[in-house]
C-alpha positions in Angstrom: -44.4 -74.5 -3.6 -40.8 -73.9 -4.6 -41.8 -71.4 -7.2 -43.9 -69.5 -4.6 -40.9 -69.5 -2.2 -38.6 -68.2 -5.0 -41.0 -65.5 -5.9 -41.2 -64.5 -2.2 -37.5 -64.4 -1.9 -37.1 -62.3 -5.0 -39.7 -59.9 -3.6 -37.9 -59.7 -0.3 -34.5 -59.1 -2.1 -36.2 -56.4 -4.2 -37.5 -54.6 -1.2 -34.2 -54.9 0.6 -32.4 -53.6 -2.6 -34.8 -50.7 -2.8 -34.3 -49.9 0.9 -30.5 -50.1 0.4 -30.7 -47.8 -2.6 -32.9 -45.4 -0.6 -30.6 -45.4 2.3 -27.5 -45.0 0.0 -29.3 -42.2 -1.9 -30.1 -40.5 1.4 -26.6 -40.6 2.7 -25.1 -40.0 -0.7 -27.2 -36.8 -1.1 -26.3 -35.8 2.4 -22.6 -36.4 1.7 -22.9 -34.4 -1.5 -24.6 -31.5 0.3 -22.0 -31.5 3.1 -19.0 -31.5 0.8 -19.7 -30.7 -2.9 -22.9 -28.7 -3.2 -22.4 -24.9 -3.7 -22.6 -23.2 -0.3 -21.0 -19.8 -0.5 -23.1 -16.7 -1.2 -22.1 -13.6 -3.1 -22.3 -11.4 0.0 -18.6 -11.1 0.7 -15.5 -11.2 -1.6 -13.1 -12.2 1.2 -13.1 -14.1 4.5 -10.6 -12.9 7.1 -9.2 -15.1 9.8 -7.2 -13.2 12.4 -3.9 -14.4 13.8 -4.8 -16.7 16.7 -8.4 -16.6 15.5 -10.6 -19.4 16.9 -13.0 -21.7 15.1 -15.8 -20.2 17.2 -14.9 -16.7 15.8 -14.9 -18.1 12.3 -18.5 -19.5 12.8 -19.5 -16.1 14.1 -18.1 -14.3 11.1 -19.7 -16.8 8.7 -23.1 -16.2 10.4 -22.9 -12.4 10.8 -21.8 -11.8 7.3 -24.2 -14.3 5.8 -21.4 -16.0 3.9 -22.9 -19.5 3.8 -26.3 -20.8 2.6 -26.2 -23.7 5.1 -24.0 -23.3 8.2 -24.8 -26.8 9.5 -23.5 -28.5 6.5 -20.3 -26.5 6.8 -19.9 -27.4 10.5 -20.4 -31.1 9.7 -17.8 -31.1 7.0 -15.5 -28.9 9.1 -15.5 -31.4 12.0 -15.0 -34.4 9.7 -12.1 -32.6 7.9 -10.6 -31.6 11.3 -10.7 -27.8 10.5 -11.1 -26.6 14.2 -7.6 -27.8 15.0 -6.0 -26.7 11.7 -7.5 -23.3 11.1 -4.9 -20.9 9.5 -5.1 -17.1 9.6 -5.2 -15.1 6.4 -7.3 -13.4 3.8 -9.2 -15.9 1.6 -11.1 -15.1 -1.6 -14.7 -16.3 -1.8 -16.6 -17.2 -5.0 -20.2 -17.6 -5.2 -21.1 -21.3 -5.3 -17.9 -22.5 -3.7 -18.4 -25.8 -1.8 -17.5 -26.6 1.8 -14.7 -28.9 0.8 -12.9 -26.3 -1.2 -13.4 -23.6 1.4 -12.2 -25.8 4.3 -9.1 -27.0 2.3 -8.2 -23.3 1.8 -8.6 -22.5 5.5 -6.6 -25.6 6.5 -3.7 -25.1 4.1 -3.4 -21.4 4.6 -3.7 -20.9 0.9 -4.7 -17.3 1.2 -4.9 -14.6 -1.4 -2.3 -11.8 -1.2 -3.1 -8.2 -0.8 -1.9 -5.7 -3.4 -0.3 -2.6 -1.9 0.2 0.4 -4.1 1.6 3.5 -2.4 3.2 6.7 -3.7 3.3 10.4 -2.6 2.0 9.7 0.9 3.1 12.7 2.9 3.1 11.7 6.6 4.0 8.5 8.5 0.7 8.5 10.1 -1.0 8.6 6.7 1.1 5.7 5.6 0.4 3.7 8.7 -3.4 4.3 8.2 -3.1 3.1 4.6 -1.3 -0.1 5.7 -3.8 -0.8 8.5 -6.7 -0.4 6.1 -5.3 -3.2 3.9 -3.5 -5.4 6.5 -4.4 -7.1 9.7 -2.2 -5.0 12.0 -3.6 -1.7 13.2 -2.0 1.7 12.5 -0.5 2.0 15.9 1.5 -1.2 15.3 3.0 0.2 12.1 3.7 3.6 13.7 5.5 1.8 16.6 7.8 0.1 14.0 8.4 3.3 12.0 9.2 5.2 15.2 11.5 2.6 16.7 14.9 4.3 16.6 16.8 1.1 17.5 15.1 -0.8 14.7 15.3 1.7 11.9 18.9 2.7 12.7 19.8 -1.0 12.1 18.8 -0.4 8.5 20.7 3.0 8.3 17.7 5.3 8.8 16.3 7.6 11.5 12.9 8.9 12.4 13.1 11.8 9.9 14.3 10.0 6.8 12.7 6.5 7.3 10.4 7.3 4.4 13.4 7.0 2.1 13.3 3.3 2.9 10.1 2.8 1.0 10.2 2.5 -2.8 6.7 3.3 -4.2 5.5 0.5 -6.3 2.8 -2.2 -6.3 3.6 -5.1 -3.9 1.9 -8.4 -3.2 2.0 -9.7 0.4 -0.1 -11.6 2.8 -2.8 -9.7 4.8 -1.5 -11.1 8.1 2.2 -10.2 7.6 3.5 -8.6 10.8 4.7 -4.9 10.8 8.3 -6.2 11.3 8.1 -8.6 8.5 6.7 -5.9 6.3 9.6 -3.6 7.2 12.1 -6.4 6.4 10.4 -7.0 3.0 10.6 -3.2 2.2 14.3 -3.3 3.2 14.9 -6.0 0.6 13.0 -4.1 -2.0 15.1 -1.0 -1.2 18.3 -2.9 -1.6 17.1 -4.3 -4.9 16.1 -0.8 -6.2 19.4 0.9 -5.1 21.5 -1.3 -7.4 25.1 -0.5 -8.3 24.1 1.7 -11.2 21.8 3.9 -9.2 24.3 4.2 -6.3 27.0 5.3 -8.7 24.8 7.9 -10.3 23.9 9.3 -6.8 27.6 9.3 -5.8 28.5 11.2 -9.0 26.1 13.9 -7.8 27.6 13.9 -4.3 24.4 12.4 -2.9 23.6 9.3 -0.9 20.6 7.3 -1.8 18.7 8.9 1.2 19.7 12.4 0.0 18.6 11.6 -3.5 15.3 10.4 -2.2 14.8 13.6 -0.2 15.5 15.7 -3.2 13.2 13.6 -5.3 10.4 14.2 -2.8 10.8 17.9 -3.5 11.0 17.4 -7.2 7.9 15.2 -7.1 6.0 17.9 -5.2 7.0 20.6 -7.5 6.4 18.9 -10.9 2.9 18.3 -12.1 4.3 16.8 -15.3 6.9 14.1 -15.4 8.7 15.8 -18.3 9.7 18.7 -16.0 11.2 16.5 -13.3 14.8 16.3 -14.7 14.8 20.1 -15.3 13.6 20.9 -11.7 16.1 18.3 -10.4 18.9 20.1 -12.3 17.9 23.4 -10.9 17.9 22.3 -7.2 21.2 20.5 -7.7 22.6 23.8 -9.0 21.4 25.5 -5.8 22.8 22.8 -3.6 26.2 22.8 -5.3 26.4 26.6 -5.0 25.3 26.7 -1.4 22.1 28.6 -2.2 19.0 28.1 -0.1 16.7 25.7 -2.0 13.6 27.9 -1.2 11.3 25.1 -2.2 7.6 26.0 -1.5 6.5 22.4 -0.9 9.0 22.1 2.0 7.4 25.2 3.6 3.9 23.7 3.2 5.1 20.5 4.8 6.7 22.4 7.7 3.4 24.2 8.3 1.4 21.0 8.0 -1.2 22.7 5.9 -1.6 21.0 2.5 -4.5 23.2 1.4 -2.1 26.1 0.8 -2.1 27.4 -2.8 0.0 30.5 -2.2 3.0 30.5 0.1 2.9 33.8 2.1 5.5 35.5 4.3 3.6 34.3 7.4 4.2 30.7 6.3 7.9 31.4 5.5 8.5 32.5 9.1 8.1 29.0 10.6 11.2 27.8 12.3 11.5 24.3 11.0 14.4 22.3 9.5 12.0 21.6 6.7 11.7 25.3 5.9 14.3 25.6 3.0 13.8 29.4 3.0 15.5 29.5 6.4 17.9 26.5 6.4 20.4 25.7 3.8 20.7 22.3 2.2 18.3 19.5 2.1 15.6 19.0 4.8 16.2 16.1 7.2 13.8 13.8 5.5 11.5 13.4 2.5 8.4 15.6 2.5 6.5 12.8 0.8 7.1 9.3 -0.6 8.5 10.2 -4.0 7.8 8.2 -7.1 10.4 6.1 -8.9 10.2 8.6 -11.8 11.2 11.4 -9.5 14.1 9.5 -8.0 15.4 8.6 -11.4 14.8 12.2 -12.6 17.3 13.3 -9.9 19.8 10.6 -10.8 19.5 11.5 -14.5 19.0 15.3 -13.9 19.1 17.8 -16.8 22.3 19.7 -16.9 21.2 23.3 -17.0 22.1 26.7 -15.4 18.7 27.4 -13.9 18.6 28.8 -10.4 15.0 30.0 -10.2 11.6 28.7 -11.1 8.1 30.0 -10.9 4.8 28.5 -11.8 3.5 29.8 -15.2 0.8 32.4 -15.0 -1.5 30.4 -17.2 -1.9 27.8 -14.4 -1.1 25.0 -16.8 1.1 23.3 -14.2 4.3 24.1 -16.0 7.0 26.4 -14.8 9.1 29.3 -16.1 12.8 28.8 -15.4 15.4 31.5 -15.0 19.2 31.7 -14.7 19.2 35.2 -13.0 17.2 37.2 -10.5 16.0 39.8 -13.1 14.4 37.2 -15.3 12.9 35.4 -12.3 11.4 38.6 -10.9 9.6 39.2 -14.3 8.2 35.6 -14.1 7.2 36.0 -10.5 5.4 39.3 -11.1 3.3 37.7 -13.9 2.4 34.8 -11.6 1.6 37.0 -8.6 -0.6 39.2 -10.8 -2.5 36.0 -12.0 -3.0 34.9 -8.4 -4.3 38.3 -7.5 -6.7 38.4 -10.5 -8.1 35.0 -9.3 -8.3 36.3 -5.7 -6.0 33.5 -4.5 -4.3 35.0 -1.4 -3.4 31.9 0.6 
C-alpha cells in the first residue's frame, strides 16, 4: 500500500514538474521574444524621433515603414521598460536583427547617431539652408530665419551679406535634432578655432580682416579649377586691390546676375548694377560669392608674390590660366581665348 502511494505521489510530482517546466518554457520563450529575439527588419537604416515626438507617433512610424517584424512584442517590452514616458528625440541607427531591448534602451537614453555634414562651395544662403534641412530636423525656413537675423549675426561680427564667412567648410558631426541656433553657435566656435593667431596675423599682414580674406578666397575658389593655381590667382587679385584697380572677376558678375549656367561673360551681364559686380565697383564685394574651401582661404593667406594684374582662361580649355603683367600681353591671351570660344560656338 505504501509503495503504491509513493508511486502515485511520484507520478503527481512528475506531472506537476512537467507542467511547471511547460509553463516556465512558455513564459521564458515569450520573455525571450519580447526582449531578446531579433525584431528589426532591413527596411530602414535610421529611425527618426522628432522633438516633442509622442510614443503614438513612434508606433505609427514603426508600422508605416515596416521597421519591426512583431510590433506587439515591441509594445509589450516598451511598456515594461517605461519607454512611453522616457522617449528621447533623435536619429537612431537600425541594424537588421536588433532586439527590442537594445532598441528601447537607445530610444530611452537618447544614444543617437550623429549626422555627418560636409559642405563647401555652396553659393547661396537658401541653398545652404536647403542642404541643412535635408540632413537635420529643422526645416530650411528655420535656418534662413537664423541666417537673416541681423541682431543675432551682428552679435558674432557679421551681417546679412558676409554671414557666409562664418562657416568654415569641413566635415562636422552633430546631432540630427540640434536647433538652428545651436548649429550657429557651434559654427562660431569652429570659426574661432580656424582663425587662430597665425592665420589672423597672415591676414593682417595683407591688410585683410578674416572676413575680407574669406571673400577674396571665394573669388579665388571660383576662378581656380586646380588647387595649384590658387596662390597665383590670390597674388594677382591682391595686386589689383593694393593698386586700387577694379578686380574685374567674372565669377562675381555671374553671381550678381544669379545665372550659374553662364560660360561666357558678355557686355550685357557686365552692365548689372550690383555691389557684387567687380567690373563696376572697386574693391571686394560685400560678401563671399560662395562658401570657399579651406585651401582657397589658405591660398590667400599664403599668396604667391607676383606682378600679375591680368588673367585669362587658356584657349585649350584645360582649366588653367594665362597670366600677364601688362595689357598688351593680356590682350593677346584674351584674343586667343575669344577665338577658341567662337570656334566652339560658345556665345553666352
